[in-house]
FIDRENPA-827326 format. One record per residue (C-alpha): residue number from 1; residue in one letter; x, y, z. Coordinates in pm, whole numbers, always signed. Layout:
BEGIN
NUM; A; X; Y; Z .
...
//
This chain:
BEGIN
1; M; +9835; -4905; +3903 .
2; P; +9559; -5168; +3927 .
3; I; +9302; -5197; +3648 .
4; N; +8950; -5123; +3759 .
5; V; +8685; -5329; +3578 .
6; D; +8435; -5048; +3632 .
7; D; +8650; -4823; +3411 .
8; F; +8579; -5053; +3116 .
9; A; +8208; -5063; +3194 .
10; N; +8200; -4684; +3222 .
11; A; +8388; -4642; +2895 .
12; D; +8155; -4886; +2720 .
13; S; +7853; -4704; +2858 .
14; A; +7991; -4366; +2749 .
15; F; +8065; -4501; +2401 .
16; R; +7714; -4643; +2367 .
17; E; +7567; -4309; +2479 .
18; Q; +7783; -4124; +2225 .
19; I; +7661; -4354; +1947 .
20; K; +7301; -4297; +2058 .
21; V; +7343; -3918; +2052 .
22; E; +7515; -3928; +1711 .
23; M; +7240; -4147; +1566 .
24; Q; +6972; -3911; +1701 .
25; R; +7156; -3614; +1549 .
26; A; +7190; -3796; +1216 .
27; T; +6820; -3877; +1217 .
28; E; +6733; -3511; +1272 .
29; N; +6964; -3409; +987 .
30; L; +6815; -3671; +757 .
31; N; +6466; -3543; +831 .
32; R; +6576; -3188; +741 .
33; I; +6734; -3315; +419 .
34; A; +6413; -3501; +334 .
35; A; +6223; -3173; +363 .
36; L; +6469; -3009; +122 .
37; F; +6425; -3296; -122 .
38; Q; +6049; -3256; -109 .
39; A; +6095; -2891; -194 .
40; G; +6296; -2994; -503 .
41; L; +6622; -2842; -380 .
42; A; +6872; -3109; -485 .
43; D; +7139; -3146; -751 .
44; R; +7099; -3475; -943 .
45; Q; +7457; -3597; -884 .
46; V; +7462; -3494; -519 .
47; L; +7129; -3669; -468 .
48; K; +7264; -3988; -627 .
49; E; +7574; -3984; -407 .
50; F; +7361; -3913; -100 .
51; R; +7127; -4203; -175 .
52; E; +7422; -4438; -221 .
53; A; +7573; -4324; +109 .
54; V; +7241; -4374; +289 .
55; D; +7211; -4721; +135 .
56; R; +7559; -4811; +262 .
57; V; +7478; -4684; +611 .
58; R; +7145; -4867; +612 .
59; E; +7306; -5194; +509 .
60; A; +7593; -5153; +758 .
61; G; +7335; -5090; +1031 .
62; W; +7142; -5399; +929 .
63; I; +7459; -5607; +934 .
64; A; +7551; -5474; +1278 .
65; Q; +7201; -5553; +1404 .
66; Q; +7224; -5907; +1267 .
67; G; +7553; -5947; +1449 .
68; L; +7401; -5826; +1775 .
69; D; +7090; -6039; +1734 .
70; A; +7263; -6358; +1631 .
71; A; +7602; -6312; +1801 .
72; Q; +7760; -6467; +1492 .
73; S; +8082; -6270; +1478 .
74; Q; +8245; -6450; +1182 .
75; K; +7929; -6432; +972 .
76; T; +7892; -6064; +1061 .
77; V; +8251; -5995; +957 .
78; E; +8190; -6170; +624 .
79; M; +7865; -5980; +568 .
80; L; +8033; -5652; +650 .
81; F; +8318; -5734; +412 .
82; A; +8070; -5815; +134 .
83; H; +7889; -5487; +203 .
84; R; +8212; -5289; +187 .
85; A; +8321; -5474; -126 .
86; R; +7996; -5377; -303 .
87; A; +8049; -5015; -199 .
88; A; +8409; -5024; -324 .
89; I; +8302; -5179; -654 .
90; S; +8042; -4909; -704 .
91; L; +8292; -4636; -618 .
92; L; +8555; -4782; -852 .
93; K; +8302; -4786; -1137 .
94; Q; +8223; -4419; -1072 .
95; L; +8594; -4331; -1056 .
96; R; +8658; -4516; -1384 .
97; L; +8392; -4308; -1556 .
98; E; +8543; -3989; -1414 .
99; I; +8894; -4085; -1527 .
100; E; +8768; -4161; -1876 .
101; R; +8631; -3805; -1899 .
102; M; +8953; -3637; -1781 .
103; D; +9228; -3502; -2004 .
104; T; +9501; -3562; -1745 .
105; P; +9508; -3816; -1463 .
106; P; +9424; -3677; -1119 .
107; A; +9702; -3653; -861 .
108; A; +9539; -3912; -633 .
109; L; +9530; -4176; -907 .
110; Q; +9876; -4314; -826 .
111; E; +9786; -4354; -458 .
112; L; +9464; -4532; -557 .
113; L; +9656; -4768; -787 .
114; E; +9907; -4845; -510 .
115; A; +9624; -4921; -266 .
116; G; +9463; -5148; -526 .
117; S; +9792; -5328; -582 .
118; A; +9840; -5377; -207 .
119; F; +9483; -5511; -183 .
120; H; +9555; -5750; -470 .
121; D; +9873; -5871; -297 .
122; A; +9679; -5931; +27 .
123; A; +9415; -6128; -163 .
124; I; +9687; -6347; -313 .
125; A; +9852; -6394; +28 .
126; C; +9529; -6519; +188 .
127; G; +9463; -6753; -104 .
128; A; +9162; -6566; -244 .
129; V; +9331; -6521; -582 .
130; D; +9530; -6785; -762 .
131; R; +9865; -6644; -875 .
132; R; +9820; -6820; -1210 .
133; E; +9508; -6607; -1280 .
134; E; +9716; -6290; -1300 .
//
């Protein structure tokens, strides 16, 4: 079966349209949430988590825009990694505080530790961490 180049163009166009629709829907939802905030209907912790999520999305969008504007794929990948690393650091700090308040470790803690160990091993393998620093 021959590959039709138009199929790729159509798929790309459909994907772009889907992103556009999702972004419009998200904007409408955010506007509704803003109205609830103005009415004072928000839990302090939920509001904090929401603001952090919005900040991550805003920064990821900015990074994506920079990539589109500058067509600097490697720099965009590095910026996106730095953005994700900051989000992971923030999340790990929050999780540490939660663990410190718990009487027994949560079930997902072991999986988190294994993922962290695998991440550490990957950092060593790419030369980001000197084995002697361990």
